[in-house]
LOZA-946764 format. One line per field, with one value per residue: residue number from 1; x, y, z of N, C-alpha, C, O in turn. Coordinates in steps of 0.05 Angstrom, whole numbers, m for minus. Layout:
! LOZA-946764
num: (NUM  ...)
n_c1: (X  ...)
n_c2: (Y  ...)
n_c3: (Z  ...)
ca_c1: (X  ...)
ca_c2: (Y  ...)
ca_c3: (Z  ...)
c_c1: (X  ...)
c_c2: (Y  ...)
c_c3: (Z  ...)
o_c1: (X  ...)
o_c2: (Y  ...)
o_c3: (Z  ...)
END
This chain:
! LOZA-946764
num: (1  2  3  4  5  6  7  8  9  10  11  12  13  14  15  16  17  18  19  20  21  22  23  24  25  26  27  28  29  30  31  32  33  34  35  36  37  38  39  40  41  42  43  44  45  46  47  48  49  50  51  52  53  54  55  56  57  58  59  60  61  62  63  64  65  66  67  68  69  70  71  72  73  74  75  76  77  78  79  80  81  82  83  84  85  86  87  88  89  90  91  92  93  94  95  96  97  98  99  100  101  102  103  104  105  106  107  108  109  110  111  112  113  114  115  116  117  118  119  120  121  122  123  124  125  126  127  128  129  130  131  132  133  134  135  136  137  138  139  140  141  142  143  144  145  146  147  148  149  150  151  152  153  154  155  156  157  158  159  160  161  162  163  164  165  166  167  168  169  170  171  172  173  174  175  176  177  178  179  180  181  182  183  184  185  186  187  188  189  190  191  192  193  194  195  196  197  198  199  200  201  202  203  204  205  206  207  208  209  210  211  212  213  214  215  216  217  218  219  220  221  222  223  224  225  226  227  228  229  230  231  232  233  234  235  236  237  238  239  240  241  242  243  244  245  246  247  248  249  250  251  252  253  254  255  256  257  258  259  260  261  262  263  264  265  266  267  268  269  270  271  272  273  274  275  276  277  278  279  280  281  282  283  284  285  286  287  288  289  290  291  292  293  294  295  296  297  298  299  300  301  302  303  304  305  306  307  308  309  310  311  312  313  314  315  316  317  318  319  320  321  322  323  324  325  326  327  328  329  330)
n_c1: (2653  2630  2594  2561  2537  2510  2474  2445  2422  2390  2355  2330  2305  2270  2239  2216  2186  2151  2122  2098  2061  1991  1942  1875  1818  1759  1698  1714  1741  1798  1821  1867  1921  1960  2014  1981  1936  1875  1874  1858  1817  1828  1811  1783  1832  1897  1940  1986  2023  2071  2111  2119  2109  2055  2000  1954  1892  1836  1803  1748  1687  1647  1603  1534  1511  1494  1465  1452  1399  1396  1352  1301  1267  1207  1163  1098  1048  1001  1021  1041  1089  1134  1177  1226  1262  1308  1333  1381  1394  1446  1488  1551  1562  1598  1663  1701  1670  1645  1689  1712  1673  1645  1658  1655  1625  1590  1574  1549  1507  1478  1463  1433  1390  1366  1349  1312  1276  1253  1228  1191  1158  1142  1105  1058  1000  991  962  970  1025  1030  1002  1017  1068  1093  1085  1116  1167  1173  1172  1217  1257  1254  1269  1320  1351  1351  1382  1432  1454  1496  1539  1552  1524  1475  1413  1382  1342  1299  1279  1233  1241  1216  1162  1147  1098  1082  1070  1020  991  989  958  910  898  889  842  808  807  783  733  714  712  673  630  624  610  562  531  531  505  455  439  435  393  353  349  333  282  256  257  227  178  166  160  115  78  76  57  6  m16  m14  m48  m96  m104  m111  m158  m192  m189  m209  m261  m280  m277  m312  m360  m364  m369  m418  m450  m445  m468  m520  m534  m532  m572  m615  m617  m627  m677  m706  m703  m729  m779  m794  m795  m837  m878  m882  m888  m927  m962  m932  m878  m872  m881  m836  m792  m805  m803  m749  m723  m745  m723  m668  m669  m685  m641  m600  m617  m610  m554  m533  m487  m503  m556  m601  m653  m705  m755  m810  m848  m889  m929  m903  m924  m940  m891  m876  m915  m900  m850  m869  m894  m849  m828  m868  m861  m810  m819  m854  m819  m782  m813  m842  m891  m960  m969  m973  m1019  m1008  m989  m1028  m1011  m985  m1014  m1005  m1043  m1056  m1007  m1004  m1046  m1026  m984  m1007  m1020  m1004  m934  m894  m850  m784  m727  m659)
n_c2: (m261  m312  m301  m266  m298  m334  m299  m283  m332  m341  m299  m313  m360  m340  m307  m346  m375  m335  m326  m374  m377  m371  m327  m327  m287  m278  m300  m311  m357  m392  m420  m471  m485  m535  m532  m509  m541  m554  m568  m564  m528  m468  m451  m398  m364  m385  m413  m458  m466  m493  m448  m435  m488  m491  m449  m394  m399  m377  m325  m331  m302  m318  m297  m273  m242  m188  m175  m126  m120  m90  m41  m67  m74  m104  m145  m159  m212  m193  m157  m109  m61  m60  m31  m57  m72  m103  m142  m192  m239  m278  m334  m364  m431  m472  m464  m483  m501  m453  m426  m455  m480  m443  m389  m332  m314  m273  m246  m288  m300  m253  m251  m298  m288  m244  m263  m303  m271  m242  m285  m303  m257  m245  m284  m269  m228  m156  m135  m177  m176  m129  m138  m186  m193  m223  m275  m273  m265  m313  m352  m337  m344  m400  m420  m396  m412  m467  m471  m454  m491  m528  m493  m486  m448  m414  m387  m341  m302  m267  m206  m161  m95  m50  m37  m8  15  41  112  126  80  82  128  110  69  99  127  84  64  108  107  57  66  107  78  40  75  96  49  37  82  76  27  44  82  47  13  51  66  17  10  55  42  m5  17  51  11  m18  23  31  m19  m20  24  5  m39  m10  18  m26  m47  m3  0  m49  m41  3  m22  m60  m25  0  m45  m58  m11  m17  m63  m44  m4  m37  m66  m24  m7  m52  m53  m5  m17  m58  m28  7  m29  m48  m1  32  90  128  115  126  181  196  185  217  267  268  270  318  355  350  370  423  440  438  478  521  522  534  571  610  621  668  676  634  590  561  504  489  504  533  513  463  437  438  405  357  348  338  289  258  257  228  179  165  158  114  76  70  48  76  112  121  163  232  288  318  365  364  314  318  289  250  264  316  342  342  377  423  434  458  508  577  593  610  663  670  701  683)
n_c3: (81  84  124  99  60  92  117  73  60  105  100  52  68  106  74  40  77  93  46  40  80  88  102  113  108  149  123  73  26  1  m60  m69  m111  m142  m179  m217  m215  m182  m114  m59  m10  24  89  131  169  194  147  117  60  19  m15  m86  m99  m86  m97  m89  m119  m130  m96  m60  m44  9  34  36  m23  m67  m129  m175  m219  m280  m312  m354  m415  m428  m465  m455  m449  m472  m509  m488  m469  m418  m368  m325  m265  m218  m161  m142  m93  m69  m49  m42  m36  m47  m56  m93  m138  m152  m168  m210  m242  m271  m314  m304  m249  m231  m278  m304  m268  m273  m327  m330  m295  m320  m370  m354  m327  m369  m394  m355  m343  m395  m406  m381  m372  m375  m331  m296  m288  m260  m214  m191  m165  m126  m145  m192  m169  m141  m182  m212  m173  m165  m217  m228  m183  m189  m235  m219  m186  m203  m201  m149  m120  m82  m92  m55  m55  m100  m123  m151  m164  m189  m234  m293  m332  m399  m411  m436  m425  m370  m364  m387  m352  m306  m321  m327  m274  m249  m274  m256  m200  m199  m219  m178  m137  m156  m156  m102  m83  m108  m85  m32  m36  m52  m7  30  10  14  70  84  60  88  139  131  118  167  199  177  188  244  254  232  265  312  301  297  349  377  356  374  429  434  417  458  501  488  491  546  567  547  574  627  623  613  661  696  677  688  744  755  734  769  816  805  799  851  882  862  840  867  861  806  807  835  801  758  782  795  745  728  765  751  698  707  738  699  665  700  709  659  620  583  592  608  620  644  625  654  645  677  734  795  841  828  824  878  898  874  898  949  940  932  984  1011  985  1003  1057  1057  1037  1079  1117  1156  1196  1174  1117  1128  1120  1059  1009  950  905  840  783  724  684  703  696  641  630  656  623  581  600  603  604  660  676  698  726  719)
ca_c1: (2640  2613  2573  2542  2522  2491  2453  2427  2407  2369  2334  2315  2287  2248  2221  2201  2166  2130  2106  2084  2039  1967  1922  1849  1800  1733  1679  1726  1755  1817  1827  1896  1928  1987  2023  1958  1913  1862  1879  1842  1807  1838  1790  1791  1852  1925  1944  2014  2027  2098  2112  2129  2094  2027  1993  1925  1879  1815  1793  1719  1671  1627  1581  1511  1518  1471  1470  1431  1390  1390  1326  1296  1241  1196  1137  1080  1032  982  1036  1047  1117  1139  1205  1228  1289  1306  1358  1384  1411  1457  1510  1567  1565  1621  1682  1714  1652  1641  1714  1722  1651  1635  1680  1651  1601  1572  1562  1532  1482  1463  1450  1413  1367  1354  1334  1288  1257  1238  1211  1168  1139  1131  1082  1036  987  1000  950  982  1052  1028  988  1027  1097  1101  1086  1139  1191  1175  1179  1245  1274  1255  1284  1349  1364  1356  1403  1458  1463  1523  1559  1556  1513  1448  1398  1365  1318  1297  1259  1228  1240  1197  1150  1138  1084  1084  1054  993  977  984  935  886  891  877  814  793  803  763  706  706  704  647  610  618  596  534  518  526  484  429  431  427  366  334  345  317  255  245  252  204  153  160  150  87  62  72  40  m22  m25  m20  m71  m119  m109  m121  m187  m206  m191  m227  m289  m287  m283  m337  m382  m366  m381  m447  m463  m446  m487  m546  m540  m538  m598  m635  m620  m640  m705  m719  m706  m751  m805  m800  m803  m864  m897  m886  m894  m951  m958  m912  m852  m872  m878  m808  m774  m811  m792  m720  m716  m753  m703  m644  m673  m685  m614  m585  m624  m598  m525  m524  m474  m516  m584  m608  m682  m714  m783  m820  m872  m910  m930  m885  m939  m940  m864  m876  m931  m883  m831  m883  m897  m823  m825  m885  m849  m788  m830  m863  m796  m769  m831  m850  m920  m975  m962  m990  m1031  m988  m1001  m1038  m990  m993  m1016  m997  m1062  m1054  m983  m1010  m1062  m1009  m967  m1022  m1022  m982  m911  m886  m823  m768  m700  m639)
ca_c2: (m272  m334  m289  m254  m320  m344  m279  m285  m357  m337  m281  m329  m378  m324  m299  m370  m381  m315  m330  m400  m374  m359  m318  m324  m271  m289  m295  m318  m383  m391  m446  m476  m500  m547  m530  m502  m559  m550  m590  m561  m501  m458  m440  m373  m367  m390  m436  m460  m482  m486  m430  m445  m513  m486  m421  m387  m396  m357  m316  m332  m290  m337  m283  m268  m220  m177  m166  m108  m125  m64  m38  m83  m70  m131  m146  m178  m230  m177  m139  m84  m58  m50  m30  m68  m78  m119  m150  m220  m245  m305  m341  m386  m454  m489  m445  m495  m500  m425  m416  m470  m490  m421  m371  m307  m320  m250  m242  m311  m297  m230  m259  m319  m275  m226  m279  m315  m249  m237  m308  m304  m235  m246  m303  m258  m203  m131  m134  m197  m167  m107  m146  m212  m192  m246  m298  m269  m270  m341  m367  m331  m357  m429  m426  m388  m428  m494  m469  m447  m513  m538  m473  m485  m422  m415  m362  m338  m285  m251  m185  m141  m69  m31  m43  18  14  66  134  124  58  91  146  94  55  119  132  59  63  128  97  35  78  121  57  29  96  97  25  40  102  63  8  59  92  24  4  72  64  m7  15  73  27  m22  34  58  m13  m24  44  25  m43  m12  41  m13  m54  8  23  m50  m48  18  m8  m71  m30  18  m41  m71  m4  2  m69  m55  9  m28  m81  m27  8  m58  m72  m1  m8  m74  m44  15  m31  m72  m8  17  m50  m51  24  46  116  143  111  141  209  200  185  241  290  268  280  346  371  350  388  451  446  443  506  541  523  540  598  628  625  691  673  606  586  538  495  482  523  526  498  435  427  433  380  334  343  325  261  245  252  206  154  158  147  86  58  66  33  93  114  127  190  254  302  333  378  345  305  320  264  254  281  343  352  348  401  445  441  475  534  596  590  633  672  676  709  665)
ca_c3: (58  93  139  80  48  113  120  50  62  125  88  32  83  118  52  32  97  92  22  43  99  75  122  99  124  154  102  47  23  m21  m73  m70  m135  m142  m206  m234  m211  m156  m95  m34  m4  49  106  144  190  187  129  107  36  10  m39  m111  m105  m83  m100  m86  m146  m129  m70  m63  m23  18  46  18  m40  m82  m157  m184  m247  m293  m324  m378  m429  m432  m478  m440  m466  m487  m526  m474  m463  m391  m360  m298  m255  m193  m148  m136  m69  m72  m31  m52  m17  m54  m68  m116  m160  m160  m181  m234  m259  m287  m319  m289  m234  m230  m304  m309  m253  m284  m352  m325  m283  m340  m390  m341  m321  m393  m399  m336  m347  m422  m407  m365  m381  m362  m305  m278  m281  m241  m189  m182  m162  m110  m162  m209  m153  m134  m206  m218  m153  m171  m241  m226  m163  m200  m256  m207  m169  m211  m195  m120  m111  m72  m96  m32  m60  m124  m118  m171  m151  m201  m260  m303  m358  m415  m401  m445  m411  m343  m365  m392  m327  m288  m329  m321  m245  m242  m282  m237  m175  m203  m221  m151  m122  m165  m147  m73  m79  m116  m64  m8  m41  m52  20  43  1  26  98  87  54  111  161  125  121  195  210  169  202  271  253  228  290  332  296  304  378  386  350  392  456  432  417  485  519  483  502  574  573  543  596  650  619  617  689  708  669  703  772  755  730  794  836  798  805  880  895  851  828  881  847  781  813  844  778  742  796  793  718  727  779  735  676  717  745  675  656  718  707  632  620  564  598  625  626  646  621  668  631  697  756  817  861  819  832  906  902  866  920  971  933  937  1012  1018  975  1021  1082  1053  1034  1105  1135  1178  1199  1150  1109  1137  1098  1044  985  929  886  812  768  696  669  711  684  613  630  663  601  563  612  594  621  677  670  721  719  730)
c_c1: (2621  2589  2552  2525  2501  2468  2433  2409  2384  2347  2317  2296  2264  2228  2204  2179  2143  2111  2090  2060  2016  1947  1896  1831  1773  1714  1690  1737  1773  1820  1857  1902  1957  1996  2000  1934  1901  1866  1861  1833  1816  1815  1800  1811  1880  1926  1973  2015  2054  2097  2125  2115  2064  2022  1962  1913  1859  1809  1762  1705  1648  1603  1558  1516  1493  1481  1447  1425  1383  1362  1324  1269  1231  1169  1121  1064  1012  995  1039  1076  1120  1168  1206  1257  1285  1333  1357  1403  1420  1480  1524  1570  1589  1641  1695  1696  1648  1666  1720  1699  1640  1657  1678  1624  1581  1559  1542  1505  1465  1449  1428  1388  1352  1337  1309  1267  1240  1219  1186  1148  1127  1107  1058  1025  997  988  962  1010  1051  1017  1000  1057  1107  1104  1110  1165  1195  1183  1208  1264  1277  1273  1314  1363  1369  1379  1430  1468  1491  1545  1565  1545  1484  1435  1378  1340  1321  1274  1257  1225  1218  1188  1138  1124  1088  1065  1025  977  971  960  909  878  879  848  797  787  782  735  696  697  677  625  603  603  567  518  512  505  456  420  422  398  345  328  328  288  241  238  228  178  146  149  121  68  56  54  10  m33  m32  m45  m97  m125  m120  m151  m203  m210  m210  m256  m298  m294  m308  m362  m386  m378  m410  m463  m466  m467  m516  m554  m547  m565  m620  m639  m634  m670  m720  m723  m728  m778  m813  m809  m830  m885  m903  m895  m917  m943  m937  m884  m850  m868  m849  m789  m779  m800  m762  m710  m722  m732  m677  m646  m672  m656  m596  m591  m610  m568  m515  m511  m487  m545  m588  m637  m690  m744  m792  m846  m894  m909  m912  m898  m939  m913  m863  m892  m915  m863  m844  m888  m871  m819  m843  m873  m826  m798  m840  m840  m782  m787  m840  m881  m933  m970  m983  m1001  m1010  m1002  m1007  m1015  m1000  m993  m1009  m1017  m1060  m1029  m988  m1026  m1044  m991  m980  m1024  m999  m959  m906  m857  m809  m740  m680  m621)
c_c2: (m294  m322  m277  m275  m331  m325  m280  m310  m354  m319  m296  m348  m363  m315  m322  m377  m360  m318  m356  m397  m359  m352  m312  m309  m285  m281  m302  m346  m380  m419  m448  m494  m510  m550  m526  m520  m555  m574  m588  m532  m492  m444  m414  m379  m371  m415  m434  m478  m474  m469  m444  m472  m509  m456  m418  m383  m374  m350  m313  m320  m308  m323  m279  m242  m212  m168  m149  m114  m98  m64  m53  m76  m97  m128  m167  m195  m215  m154  m111  m84  m46  m50  m40  m72  m93  m124  m180  m224  m274  m309  m365  m407  m471  m471  m457  m494  m472  m415  m429  m481  m468  m401  m345  m309  m297  m244  m264  m308  m274  m238  m280  m307  m258  m242  m293  m295  m243  m260  m308  m282  m234  m266  m294  m233  m180  m130  m154  m189  m145  m117  m172  m212  m215  m271  m297  m275  m299  m358  m362  m345  m387  m435  m420  m406  m456  m493  m465  m469  m524  m518  m471  m459  m427  m388  m360  m322  m271  m231  m166  m114  m51  m42  m18  14  40  87  133  102  67  110  131  79  74  125  107  58  84  119  75  47  93  100  46  50  98  73  27  60  91  43  22  71  70  15  25  70  39  m3  34  59  8  m7  42  34  m20  m3  39  1  m36  6  24  m29  m36  14  m2  m52  m27  11  m30  m60  m13  0  m53  m51  m1  m22  m67  m34  m1  m47  m66  m14  m12  m64  m49  m1  m30  m66  m23  2  m45  m52  3  m3  m52  m25  39  72  133  140  126  170  215  203  210  266  292  279  309  363  372  369  417  459  452  471  526  544  530  568  618  634  648  690  644  606  561  529  488  504  514  510  469  422  420  408  355  327  330  295  245  238  229  179  146  147  119  67  52  52  49  93  122  156  209  269  320  346  357  339  307  293  271  269  310  356  359  373  426  453  459  504  552  594  615  639  679  683  691  680)
c_c3: (66  108  121  67  67  117  97  51  82  114  68  46  95  96  42  51  97  69  24  63  85  98  107  118  128  132  75  49  m2  m33  m76  m95  m133  m171  m225  m231  m183  m138  m70  m32  23  64  119  167  179  170  119  83  24  m16  m62  m119  m104  m85  m96  m114  m146  m100  m72  m39  m15  32  26  3  m56  m109  m165  m213  m259  m306  m351  m389  m438  m445  m465  m460  m483  m502  m514  m466  m435  m385  m331  m291  m228  m181  m143  m113  m72  m52  m42  m30  m22  m69  m93  m141  m170  m175  m207  m251  m277  m290  m303  m275  m235  m257  m311  m294  m264  m309  m348  m313  m303  m360  m378  m333  m346  m399  m381  m341  m375  m425  m391  m378  m365  m334  m286  m270  m260  m214  m177  m180  m146  m127  m181  m194  m147  m158  m214  m198  m159  m195  m238  m205  m173  m220  m243  m189  m178  m205  m165  m108  m103  m76  m72  m37  m86  m120  m142  m158  m163  m228  m270  m331  m373  m404  m410  m431  m383  m343  m370  m366  m307  m295  m323  m290  m237  m250  m264  m210  m177  m205  m194  m134  m130  m155  m117  m67  m86  m95  m39  m12  m41  m23  36  36  13  56  102  81  77  134  156  127  150  208  203  184  231  273  250  253  312  328  303  334  389  380  368  420  456  433  445  504  514  494  532  582  569  565  621  648  623  646  704  702  685  733  774  752  756  816  831  805  835  893  884  839  841  869  821  786  821  820  760  755  794  766  716  741  763  711  685  725  721  664  674  715  679  632  603  571  617  634  625  643  634  654  650  718  779  838  854  826  861  913  895  887  944  965  937  966  1021  1009  993  1047  1079  1051  1060  1125  1158  1180  1174  1143  1119  1113  1085  1021  964  910  858  799  739  680  676  698  655  611  636  640  581  573  603  614  637  672  696  713  733  748)
o_c1: (2598  2567  2528  2500  2478  2445  2409  2386  2362  2324  2292  2273  2241  2204  2180  2156  2120  2087  2070  2042  2020  1937  1895  1827  1765  1712  1675  1743  1765  1821  1870  1889  1975  1986  1998  1913  1916  1862  1850  1839  1813  1802  1825  1806  1886  1916  1984  2009  2058  2082  2141  2109  2049  2039  1947  1922  1862  1810  1753  1711  1631  1584  1562  1524  1473  1502  1424  1442  1365  1351  1342  1250  1244  1153  1128  1066  1005  982  1040  1087  1109  1183  1190  1274  1263  1353  1335  1425  1405  1491  1512  1578  1600  1636  1700  1706  1648  1664  1731  1704  1626  1672  1697  1603  1557  1535  1521  1484  1441  1425  1407  1365  1327  1314  1288  1244  1216  1196  1163  1124  1105  1092  1039  1039  1011  1002  965  1018  1070  1023  993  1071  1129  1122  1124  1183  1217  1199  1223  1284  1299  1289  1331  1386  1390  1394  1450  1489  1508  1568  1582  1556  1469  1444  1360  1319  1343  1252  1278  1207  1204  1203  1120  1138  1097  1045  1007  953  949  943  889  854  861  831  774  765  766  716  673  678  660  603  580  586  549  495  490  488  437  396  404  382  323  305  311  271  218  217  212  158  122  131  104  46  33  38  m7  m56  m53  m61  m117  m149  m136  m167  m225  m232  m225  m273  m321  m313  m323  m381  m409  m394  m426  m485  m487  m482  m534  m577  m566  m581  m642  m662  m650  m687  m742  m743  m744  m797  m836  m827  m846  m906  m925  m908  m925  m921  m926  m869  m829  m852  m838  m773  m761  m788  m751  m692  m707  m723  m664  m627  m659  m648  m579  m574  m600  m557  m491  m524  m483  m558  m578  m644  m682  m758  m783  m864  m917  m890  m907  m885  m939  m912  m852  m884  m918  m858  m832  m887  m872  m809  m835  m875  m822  m786  m836  m842  m772  m778  m847  m894  m920  m967  m1007  m994  m995  m1024  m994  m1002  m1023  m975  m1007  m1010  m1062  m1030  m977  m1023  m1047  m984  m967  m1030  m978  m963  m912  m842  m819  m731  m684  m603)
o_c2: (m295  m332  m278  m272  m336  m333  m278  m309  m363  m324  m292  m351  m372  m315  m319  m383  m367  m315  m359  m414  m338  m370  m294  m316  m302  m258  m298  m356  m369  m439  m429  m515  m496  m566  m539  m515  m554  m597  m608  m515  m507  m426  m410  m398  m362  m436  m413  m502  m450  m476  m463  m476  m521  m439  m437  m366  m354  m367  m294  m328  m315  m337  m282  m222  m227  m156  m158  m114  m85  m85  m52  m72  m112  m111  m191  m192  m224  m134  m91  m104  m25  m67  m32  m74  m95  m113  m192  m213  m292  m289  m385  m401  m483  m463  m442  m487  m467  m396  m417  m491  m475  m396  m337  m307  m301  m239  m259  m313  m276  m231  m279  m314  m258  m235  m294  m301  m239  m256  m312  m287  m224  m264  m309  m219  m183  m123  m148  m193  m143  m104  m179  m229  m226  m287  m317  m289  m310  m376  m380  m356  m398  m454  m436  m413  m468  m512  m472  m466  m528  m526  m455  m449  m442  m368  m376  m326  m262  m240  m157  m111  m39  m54  m7  10  60  80  138  105  60  109  137  77  66  126  110  51  78  123  74  37  91  104  42  42  100  75  20  56  96  42  13  69  73  10  17  72  40  m10  31  64  5  m16  41  37  m25  m10  41  0  m44  3  29  m32  m45  14  0  m59  m33  15  m30  m69  m13  5  m57  m58  2  m19  m74  m38  5  m47  m73  m13  m6  m68  m53  5  m26  m73  m24  9  m44  m57  7  3  m58  m26  59  75  151  159  137  183  236  221  222  283  313  295  324  384  393  384  433  481  469  485  547  566  531  586  642  650  647  702  630  620  539  545  483  519  490  494  451  398  400  392  335  304  313  279  222  217  213  159  122  128  102  45  29  46  38  78  130  173  204  264  334  339  337  357  299  277  294  286  327  379  379  390  447  476  474  522  542  594  638  621  693  672  684  669)
o_c3: (56  106  127  64  60  120  101  45  78  119  67  38  94  101  36  44  100  71  10  63  73  111  90  141  112  124  55  70  m23  m19  m84  m98  m123  m186  m247  m243  m163  m146  m62  m48  43  53  119  183  157  178  113  85  20  m35  m59  m142  m119  m77  m99  m129  m160  m82  m85  m16  m32  40  2  15  m58  m112  m163  m230  m250  m309  m367  m374  m453  m438  m464  m484  m505  m508  m528  m457  m430  m396  m314  m308  m218  m190  m141  m112  m77  m41  m51  m7  m4  m92  m113  m163  m194  m191  m225  m273  m296  m272  m289  m287  m239  m258  m322  m305  m265  m313  m361  m321  m303  m365  m391  m333  m344  m408  m390  m343  m379  m444  m388  m393  m345  m315  m262  m247  m244  m193  m154  m191  m152  m124  m186  m204  m148  m156  m221  m206  m157  m194  m245  m210  m168  m222  m256  m176  m160  m204  m157  m88  m116  m65  m70  m24  m93  m114  m152  m141  m147  m243  m257  m351  m362  m390  m394  m426  m372  m325  m358  m360  m291  m277  m314  m282  m219  m235  m257  m199  m159  m195  m187  m118  m113  m147  m108  m50  m71  m88  m25  6  m30  m16  52  53  21  65  120  95  83  148  174  137  157  225  220  192  242  292  263  261  328  346  314  344  408  397  378  433  476  446  454  522  533  504  543  601  585  574  636  667  634  655  722  719  694  744  793  766  764  831  849  816  843  914  896  828  829  866  814  772  815  819  749  742  792  765  703  730  763  705  672  721  723  655  664  719  675  642  606  558  640  654  606  658  626  652  641  720  782  851  871  833  869  930  908  892  957  983  944  973  1037  1023  998  1058  1097  1061  1063  1147  1179  1166  1155  1160  1118  1090  1098  1014  961  900  852  803  731  664  659  690  644  593  624  637  567  558  596  638  629  665  713  694  756  760)
END
C-alpha cells in the first residue's frame, strides 16, 4: 500500500515537472501568464514555469509573414472602376503587444490594408493607378506601418499584384494607344521627308554653287590664256618686226615661205583632199626656197650669197595669183 502511494507520488511529481517544462521552437515566442495575467515572454529553447501557477497564453510567430489581400473593386478619382489585389509582408517585433494589444492580428492587418488601399487608389486617376504602382506601394507602406506600431508589428513591404480595368476601358485604351502610335509614326515620317527635302535642297544648292565657281574659274583661266596668247602674239610680232627691220626683204620672204609651206602641208595631209590646186607656179615656190637659203646664210655670217634663182617679190606673187592654177594629184 505504501509502495503504491509512493509510486503515485513519484508519477505525480514527474507529471508536474513535465507540464512545467516549456520547449519553445525557433522562430516563435510564447507569452507566459500568471493566473491569467501576462508576466513574461518565453524565448526559443528550454523554459521552466511551474504548472498550475503559470500557463502559456499565446504562441506568437516571430518570422516574417505574408497576408494575401483579396480582390477589391475600387472607384478612382475619375469615376473608373478597377479591380485590384495585393500582398502584405509583416513581422512581429513585440510578442506581448501582438498578443494583447489587438484581438486578431491577421484580420486587423487585412482590414487596415484594404481600407487604406481604397483610400490611396481612390485619390488617383485611372492613368495614375496604372502607371504609378511604386507610388501606391510606398504610400500604403507608410500608412499601414504607422498604424501598426502600437501592435508591435513592422510592415516590411506592400505590393500591388494586379490592377484590372473594365473591358470597355481596356478596349478604349487600346484604340488610344494605336492612335498615338500612328500619330508618332506619321510625325516621324513627315520629319524624315522634311529632312530628306532639306538635304536634297542643300545638295542642289551646293552643286549650283560649285558649278558657278567652276564656270567662274574656267572663265578666269580662259581670260588668262587669251591674255597670255595675246602677249605671246605681241612678242612674236615684235620679234618679226625687228627681224624685218634688220633683215630687209629676205626676212619677209622667209616668213611668207614658211606660211606657204605650212598651208601646202595641210592640203597634202587632208584625208578628204584628192586634188590640190596651187595658186602659184612651182618655179615660184623654188625661188622662194632659194630666198630662205640666202636668208640663212646671212644670219650665220657666211660668205656673200651666190647666184640663186630669182626670188619672188610681193608684186610678182600678186601677178602669179592671177595666172590660171595648175593642177596636181595628191
